[in-house]
N, C-alpha and C positions, 0 to 999 in steps of 0.2 A: 549453594546456588551462586554462580558467578555472574555479576552484572557485566554488561557489555562495556568494553573500554573503547571510547571514541577514537583514540589514536591508532587502534589496530585495524580500522576500516580502510580499504582502498577502493578506488573506483576507476575503472579503465574501460573504455569502449562499451559503455552501457552495463557493465557487470559490477555489482557491489560485492566485495569480498570481505570476510573477517579472518585475518590471517591468511590461511590457504583454503578456507572453506567458502563455498558459494552461498551468498545470502539472498540476492534477488537480481533480476535483470530489468533494466529500464529501457525498453526498446523505442518507445514513442515519447515525443514531447507533447505538451498541451493535454495532459491527462489529469484526472482528479487526484491521483496520489503520485506526486513527484518523488524523486529520491530524497529530497530534504524532509518532506512530510512523512514519508515512510521511515526514515532513519530516526526522526524525532519520536515517533510513536514506538518504534522498536526499543530505543534506549529507555523510554519511560516505563514500559509495561512488560518487558520480557527479560529473561535471563538467557545466558548462552546455552546452557544445557536444555532448557525447556524449548527454545526456538529450534535448535538443531535436531532435537528428538522428533518434534512434530514435522519438521521439513524433510529430514533425511530418512528417519525410520518409518514414520507414518505416511510419508509422501504427500503432505498437505502443501498447497501452493503458498508462497510467501504472503500475498495479500489476504488470503483466506485465514491465515494464522492471526494476522492483526485484526481482521473482521470478527473472528470468533472471540477474541479476547476482549474487545470493546465495540460492541455493535453500535452504540450511540455515536461514538467517534466516527465510525465508518459512514453511517447515514448522514451525519452532519457534514462531513467532508464532501460526499456526493452532492448533497443539496446545495452547498456553496458553489461547487463547480458548475452545476446545472444553471444556477442563477447567473453566474458570471457569463456563461456561454449565451444564454438567452438575452442578457443585456448587451453584450458585445455584438452578436451577430443577428439579433432579432428573431431567433428561432423560437417558435411557439410549439407547444405540444399538439400533436395531431388529434383531432376529435374522432371518437369512435363512430363508425358508420352503423346506423341502426336501420335494419330492414324489417318491414312488417309483412 
């Protein structure tokens, strides 16, 4: 199993590549999982063969691969992002409407 080599990653116009293989696309800014967060988690917990098997052969989405490997990391990342948005923009969760 080969660990990812950070020097082989390239990023251009929203596309993260490893050599000539597609890794992930980052279409929007201000999202819970940025390119830097994604790349850090990818380098930490995955090997080249494992990731590309899941992505290319099994057809699993890039973020789902990271989520399945470390659910706690994923939930923590989302919770931090939600707290940041609520603090910055004052958005509060919508209360459920109860009808009797």
